[in-house]
C-alpha positions in Angstrom: 121.3 91.2 84.5 124.8 91.2 82.7 126.8 91.4 86.0 124.6 88.9 88.2 125.8 86.3 84.9 129.1 87.9 85.5 129.2 86.8 88.7 128.0 83.6 88.2 130.6 81.8 86.0 133.1 79.2 87.2 136.3 79.8 86.0 138.2 77.5 83.5 141.6 77.0 84.4 142.0 79.3 87.3 145.6 79.7 86.8 146.7 79.4 83.7 143.3 81.6 82.6 145.1 85.3 82.9 141.9 86.4 84.7 142.0 90.4 85.6 140.2 92.3 88.4 137.1 91.8 87.9 137.0 88.6 86.6 137.7 88.7 83.0 140.3 86.0 80.8 141.1 86.6 77.3 141.0 83.3 76.7 137.6 82.3 78.5 136.2 85.0 79.5 134.2 84.9 82.4 134.0 81.3 82.7 131.6 78.6 82.1 128.1 79.9 83.0 127.0 77.9 86.1 122.6 77.8 86.2 122.6 77.2 89.6 124.6 79.7 91.1 122.7 82.1 88.3 119.4 80.9 90.1 120.7 82.0 93.7 122.1 85.2 92.6 118.6 86.1 90.6 116.1 85.1 93.7 115.5 88.3 96.0 117.9 89.4 99.2 115.9 89.0 102.4 114.7 91.9 103.6 113.4 93.6 106.7 111.1 96.5 106.8 108.0 97.7 108.5 105.0 99.6 107.6 103.2 101.9 109.7 100.3 103.2 108.7 96.9 105.3 110.0 93.3 105.8 109.4 92.0 109.3 109.4 88.5 110.2 108.1 89.6 113.5 108.3 88.2 116.4 105.7 90.5 118.3 103.7 88.3 122.1 103.5 88.6 124.1 100.5 91.3 126.6 100.7 92.9 125.6 103.5 96.0 122.8 104.4 95.8 120.5 107.0 98.7 118.0 108.3 98.8 114.7 109.2 101.2 112.4 111.3 102.8 108.9 111.9 106.0 108.5 114.6 108.4 106.1 113.2 110.5 104.4 116.1 113.1 102.8 114.7 116.0 104.3 114.1 117.7 101.6 111.5 119.0 103.4 108.4 117.0 102.1 105.5 117.4 101.0 101.7 114.0 102.6 100.5 110.7 104.7 101.5 107.5 104.4 100.1 104.4 106.6 100.8 100.9 105.7 100.7 97.9 108.1 100.3 94.4 107.1 100.0 92.0 109.8 100.0 88.5 110.2 98.8 88.2 114.1 96.9 85.6 115.4 93.8 88.4 117.2 92.2 92.2 115.9 93.0 93.3 118.6 90.3 93.0 121.1 93.1 95.3 119.1 95.7 99.3 119.4 96.5 100.6 116.9 99.1 103.5 117.4 100.8 105.3 115.0 102.6 107.5 116.7 105.6 110.5 114.7 107.3 111.8 114.6 110.7 114.4 117.2 110.7 116.9 114.7 111.8 116.8 113.1 108.3 118.3 115.8 106.7 116.4 115.8 103.9 113.8 118.9 102.3 110.0 117.9 102.5 109.0 116.1 99.1 106.3 116.9 96.9 104.4 114.1 96.4 101.3 115.3 94.0 100.9 118.1 92.7 97.8 119.6 91.5 97.8 116.6 88.9 95.0 114.5 87.7 92.4 117.3 87.3 89.0 116.4 87.4 89.3 112.6 88.7 87.8 111.9 91.9 89.9 110.4 94.4 93.6 108.8 94.9 95.3 105.9 96.1 98.6 105.7 95.2 101.8 104.4 96.4 104.9 107.1 95.9 108.4 105.1 95.4 111.8 106.2 94.0 110.1 105.0 90.7 107.3 107.7 90.6 109.1 110.5 92.9 112.6 110.2 92.8 113.4 112.6 95.7 112.3 109.5 97.9 115.8 108.3 97.3 117.5 110.9 99.0 116.2 108.7 102.5 118.8 105.6 101.1 121.3 105.2 104.3 119.2 107.2 106.5 117.4 106.8 109.6 114.1 107.7 109.3 113.7 108.0 113.4 111.1 110.7 114.4 107.4 112.6 113.6 106.6 112.7 109.8 104.0 114.7 108.3 101.7 114.7 105.6 100.9 118.1 104.1 97.6 117.9 102.0 96.8 121.7 101.1 93.3 122.3 98.9 94.4 125.3 96.3 90.9 126.0 94.8 87.2 126.1 96.1 84.3 124.1 95.6 85.7 120.6 95.9 86.1 119.0 98.9 87.4 115.7 100.4 88.6 113.2 103.1 92.1 112.2 104.2 91.5 108.4 104.5 94.6 106.7 104.7 98.9 107.6 105.0 101.6 104.8 105.4 105.3 104.9 105.5 107.0 101.7 104.2 110.2 101.3 105.4 112.5 98.8 103.8 115.6 98.9 106.2 119.6 98.0 104.9 120.6 94.6 105.5 122.6 94.0 108.2 125.6 92.8 106.0 125.4 96.2 104.0 125.8 98.6 106.3 128.6 100.6 106.7 
């Protein structure tokens, strides 16, 4: 916010204000705040993206690992990746859920859920770079290829079904491509 406000200032006496390379003047600070410019800078920037989703009704058997795939055809570098998982299970603390990206990303598999939640039933969650920081490693990478969601049931007696798996890809705005 501080940088946004600095960038929304109009220079006072641009020739005599002695502004440095960061836009600061010893006499006038960053200048006079231009409210209209501040509002424009605060508006969300246009983004493009896609969500690839697949519905399942696939069992998650006890003491086994099952895999589910999604194919991404777009080669545009992503700015942000989110992963959505919806499943029914009688004890989510039994589960380890891992996202295996395509080899061309150069990123290692990302653990999304690691036996957390104890006896909680069912899981409906969107994983992003805030709650799963390793997803930030996909920024700037092409996500084309086959993505695999691996679900391991590491304990006996409880059962479940994968209902859906999705990838949300927000693409780098063309103005910000390298």
